[in-house]
C-alpha positions in Angstrom: 3.2 48.4 34.7 5.6 47.4 31.9 4.7 44.3 30.0 6.3 42.4 27.1 4.2 40.8 24.4 5.6 37.4 25.5 4.2 38.0 29.0 0.6 38.2 27.6 0.8 34.4 26.8 0.7 33.6 30.4 -2.3 35.8 31.3 -5.7 34.3 31.8 -8.6 36.2 30.0 -11.8 36.7 31.9 -14.9 38.6 30.7 -16.9 41.0 32.9 -19.4 38.2 33.7 -16.6 36.2 35.3 -16.4 33.6 32.5 -12.9 32.4 31.7 -12.2 32.7 28.0 -8.7 31.1 27.9 -5.1 32.3 27.7 -3.8 34.8 25.2 -2.3 32.9 22.3 -1.2 35.8 20.1 -1.6 39.6 19.6 -2.3 41.7 16.6 -0.1 44.7 15.9 -0.7 47.7 13.7 2.8 48.2 12.3 1.9 51.5 10.7 0.9 53.1 14.0 3.0 51.0 16.3 -0.1 50.0 18.3 -1.4 46.7 19.7 -4.9 46.3 18.2 -6.2 43.0 19.6 -5.5 39.9 21.6 -6.2 36.5 20.2 -7.3 33.5 22.2 -6.7 30.3 20.3 -9.6 27.9 19.9 -9.7 24.7 21.9 -8.5 21.4 20.4 -11.2 19.1 19.1 -10.7 15.5 20.1 -7.1 15.8 21.2 -6.3 17.8 18.1 -7.2 15.1 15.6 -10.0 17.3 14.2 -8.2 20.6 14.5 -9.2 23.5 16.6 -12.3 25.5 17.2 -12.3 29.1 15.9 -10.0 31.7 17.5 -11.5 34.5 19.6 -10.2 38.0 18.7 -10.8 40.7 21.3 -10.1 44.3 20.2 -7.9 46.5 22.3 -10.9 48.8 23.1 -12.6 45.9 24.9 -9.8 45.4 27.4 -10.7 46.8 30.7 -7.8 45.9 33.1 -4.5 44.1 32.6 -3.4 42.6 35.9 -0.4 40.6 37.0 -2.1 37.2 36.1 -5.4 38.1 34.5 -6.8 40.3 31.7 -10.4 41.5 32.3 -12.3 42.2 29.1 -15.7 43.6 28.2 -16.7 40.9 25.7 -19.3 38.2 25.5 -18.2 34.6 26.2 -18.2 34.0 22.5 -16.5 37.0 20.8 -15.5 37.7 17.2 -14.2 34.5 15.7 -11.9 33.7 12.9 -10.3 30.6 11.3 -6.6 29.9 11.9 -4.5 30.7 8.8 
């Protein structure tokens, strides 16, 4: 299956326990090796965005099990590696 990076934004991310983590908001690329290294799920808005967002969830490429038409199945806990938005 061929997929463009923009197509990832519309895919729902679910972990192996069946917990929905959210939609892919961004991807991380290694430009030296021309490889996709991780997907990023943006944190949820706090109080309609007035207080910013929660931390982003970064899921390394190694933790992605299956990429389907509408869903990405990952082997990650419901709270993965987090980072602040820059």
